[in-house]
C-alpha angles and dihedrals in degrees: 000000000000108000133183118208112202106195092035095153096049129095094272098035096054088060097040099053094063094039086056093049091048089053088057101257125136108243129209112190109207114210138155089234110037091171089067097043114117103166130100120291134042108300113230128178119252137139126187089211087061105054089185090066095054103073095057095047090049095044113120093009120134095201138001135208119218112204100152119131119164093197095148095062124097094237094030094153093056094042088050092049092051095045094048092049091050092046095049091047092051091048091053091046091049094047096243108170099213145359123214115210132193106214137163135273120239136121114268091221092055122091094260122204119247089257094058094038087055092052090052090049092053090054092062095038094056091059097038093107095049104271111136111244127202113200127198112193116205135176119207113354112213111215141110109283097017110135097226094044091046089054093053094042093050093046091056092042098046102037125051086184131025141181109221137187124245090266089082086082096056113112123239136168111229122204130198116247087235090060095045087053090052090052092046093051093042098053090054091056092044116077092194090072095060111123097003137115120230135188115220131188146138122266095263125085106196141170112238091246089058091051091053093049095047089052091051091051093050089052096042094239130143115243129183116182123191114183115208129188104224103057102118123212088246094055091040092058093046089049089047095052086053095058103029136034093250107117121234097253093050092042093054093050093051093045091050087054091052092076089067122080111237111193137139112268101170117036095180087123088075092069095048097041101028122194140110112266114219117253124249097265091050092047090050089049091053092047094052090045092055090048091054092047094051091048092053095050 
């Protein structure tokens, strides 16, 4: 199958392209600068901010992955909506049969953060012009280079003690990047997933504070956590930018989302793409191993 990956140079795209190639698919890696692309797949120019560039990139493709999130931009929700609308229209024009999108967990009847509302909006906009969309909704993805994971790792490694907001007791269901990739490749090869929405997650449902403490134990680091009720999202994001490499805008969007419980409510994906996802500790060890490997190269 000929497949385009939009977001090929991002955290998930870098892992997805080689997995698709290994599964026997022809991979087109969409990038704004194909001359600089050094990953797996044939680089092809395309930019979601330039709608005219998309039809050519998608032409002849059987399916497309949409892994684009513009979280660091000031008006990210509007930028994501415009990009998804343009991509869905170009996919329809190019006769692409389906789009696979990686979105975010969260209950629709909850007061979702702007970040999670934006991801839900993108789900609808991608299919607005009639292309079938398969959606995988995930919470925190644990893997070297993932923003949410990097925030967790760097907090533990930089601070032996931290004052935290009440959101550290919000529940989430983290998933290893390797398992996200297995699901993304698996739904492409499973016709029953076309046009459906699935929740994906690892086997552990954890509070953020438990995630932090387990990373500290694995790394053999001391960690004292004192939750306080008055640390606002604005102050939290500025504090986060001081002790990690997550910028203020991205940190604010992520922190706002941490007030929402993000756990799997429907595990029907397990019967269609059957395998046993790794537990949180194993995912952390894998992420730390990949980081050590990258630093030693």
